[in-house]
C-alpha positions in Angstrom: 78.3 57.6 22.0 81.6 59.1 22.8 84.0 58.7 25.7 82.7 61.7 27.7 79.3 59.8 28.0 81.0 56.8 29.6 81.7 56.4 33.3 85.2 54.9 33.2 84.6 53.4 36.6 82.2 50.9 35.0 82.8 50.9 31.3 85.4 51.0 28.6 85.3 51.9 24.9 87.3 50.0 22.4 87.1 51.0 18.7 83.7 52.6 19.4 82.3 49.6 21.2 81.1 50.0 24.8 81.6 47.1 27.2 81.6 46.8 31.0 85.0 46.5 32.7 86.0 42.9 33.4 85.8 43.2 37.1 82.1 44.1 36.8 81.3 40.9 35.0 81.0 37.2 35.8 84.5 35.9 35.0 86.6 32.8 34.9 89.7 33.8 36.9 92.0 30.8 37.2 92.5 27.1 36.5 94.8 24.2 37.5 94.9 20.6 36.7 96.9 17.7 38.0 97.0 14.0 38.2 95.7 11.1 36.4 96.8 7.7 37.8 96.9 4.0 36.9 98.1 2.2 40.1 98.6 -1.5 40.2 95.7 -3.1 42.1 97.0 -5.1 45.1 96.0 -5.3 48.7 96.4 -1.8 50.0 94.6 -1.4 53.4 96.7 1.6 54.4 95.8 3.6 51.4 97.9 5.6 49.0 97.7 9.2 48.0 97.8 9.4 44.2 97.9 13.2 43.5 96.9 16.6 44.7 95.5 19.6 42.7 96.1 23.0 44.2 94.8 26.4 43.0 95.1 30.0 44.4 93.6 33.1 43.0 94.1 36.6 44.5 91.5 39.3 43.9 93.6 41.8 41.9 90.5 43.9 40.9 89.6 47.2 42.5 86.3 45.9 44.0 85.2 43.1 46.2 84.4 39.8 44.4 82.4 36.7 45.3 84.3 33.7 44.3 83.6 29.9 44.0 85.5 26.9 43.0 84.4 24.2 40.5 86.0 20.8 40.7 86.0 18.6 37.6 86.8 14.9 38.3 88.1 12.9 35.4 86.7 9.5 34.5 87.3 6.5 36.6 87.4 2.9 35.5 88.0 -0.1 37.7 87.9 -3.9 37.4 88.1 -6.2 40.4 87.5 -9.9 41.2 85.4 -11.6 43.9 86.0 -10.7 47.6 88.0 -7.5 46.8 86.8 -4.2 48.0 88.3 -1.2 46.2 87.7 2.5 46.8 88.9 5.8 45.4 88.5 8.9 47.7 88.2 12.5 46.7 88.9 15.0 49.5 88.8 18.8 49.2 89.3 22.0 51.2 89.1 25.7 50.8 90.6 28.7 52.7 90.6 32.4 52.0 91.9 35.7 53.3 95.0 37.8 52.9 97.3 34.9 53.4 95.1 31.7 53.3 96.3 28.6 55.1 96.8 25.2 53.6 93.2 24.0 53.4 92.0 21.3 55.8 90.5 18.4 53.8 87.1 16.8 54.1 85.7 14.0 52.0 83.8 15.0 48.9 83.0 11.7 47.2 84.0 8.1 46.8 84.1 5.5 44.0 83.7 2.0 45.4 83.3 -1.5 44.2 82.9 -4.8 46.1 81.7 -8.1 44.8 81.0 -10.8 47.5 79.7 -14.0 46.1 81.4 -16.0 48.9 83.7 -19.0 48.6 83.5 -22.5 47.2 85.6 -25.7 47.2 87.5 -26.8 44.2 89.6 -30.0 44.4 89.4 -29.8 48.2 90.7 -26.2 48.3 88.6 -23.3 49.5 88.6 -20.5 46.9 86.7 -17.5 45.9 83.8 -17.9 43.5 84.7 -16.9 39.9 83.5 -13.3 39.5 84.8 -10.2 37.8 83.2 -6.8 38.2 83.9 -3.7 36.0 82.5 -0.2 36.5 83.0 3.2 34.9 82.3 6.7 36.1 82.2 9.6 33.6 83.7 13.0 34.0 81.6 15.4 36.1 81.8 18.7 37.8 80.7 19.9 41.2 81.2 23.1 43.2 83.2 22.7 46.3 82.8 24.9 49.4 80.8 28.1 49.6 80.6 31.4 47.8 83.5 33.4 49.3 83.6 37.2 49.5 87.1 38.5 48.7 88.1 42.1 49.3 90.8 43.5 46.9 94.1 41.8 47.8 92.5 38.8 49.5 92.8 35.3 48.0 91.0 32.0 47.7 92.9 28.7 48.0 91.5 25.3 46.9 93.0 21.8 47.2 91.8 18.4 46.1 93.5 15.1 47.1 92.9 11.8 45.5 93.7 8.5 47.1 92.8 4.8 46.9 92.8 1.8 49.2 91.3 -1.6 49.7 88.8 -2.3 52.5 88.9 -6.1 52.0 91.1 -8.6 50.1 89.7 -12.1 50.2 90.6 -15.3 48.5 91.4 -15.5 44.8 89.4 -17.8 42.6 90.6 -21.3 41.6 93.8 -21.3 39.6 92.2 -23.4 36.9 90.3 -20.2 35.9 93.6 -18.3 35.4 95.4 -15.6 37.3 93.1 -12.8 38.3 95.8 -10.2 38.9 96.2 -9.2 35.2 92.4 -8.5 35.1 92.4 -6.1 38.0 92.4 -2.5 36.8 92.2 1.1 38.2 92.4 4.1 36.0 91.7 7.6 37.4 91.5 10.7 35.4 92.9 14.1 36.3 91.2 16.7 38.6 90.8 20.3 37.4 89.9 23.3 39.6 88.4 26.5 38.2 87.8 29.8 40.1 84.8 31.9 39.0 83.8 35.3 40.3 80.9 37.8 40.3 81.2 41.4 41.6 80.0 41.8 45.1 77.4 44.5 44.8 76.3 46.3 47.9 
């Protein structure tokens, strides 16, 4: 097969090999990764934003594309003692157009842990029951938002924000069991965003 037999609007020939032009294929267009955090676990009712991942891709192909964003959350590990309620929040947002605005955020998921075994009395002092909880969540990926149609020159913009807070912070256990503070732990992996597209056939 020679070049005159190929429609250059759809195909290209390289060293005699015929292949569809990239903009007519499913394609991975862009990626961004940010974050990873290991905050000190203390009472934090107001919450703290740990990091934000942002990604923008502009349709630089000559045809319309349908784009979607895949969010990959890194692993999470936490350890907390009795009467402490810990949560990690993942919020995301999407926008699109010629000049997409900063995306408004909605909640995507939470990682939460709360052990409530009540209180007891040790040497006349009211304390929390001795208890330590540890949990781990593996890396996983989820699509965020909808499939977005982008004309040439239009862009898709994605944003993920990760924060943590405490919803309860009760009594520590008896001091004879040791200081619980060094046993409290929170490790949060990075968040990656990837944009994929398929051609928008009409």
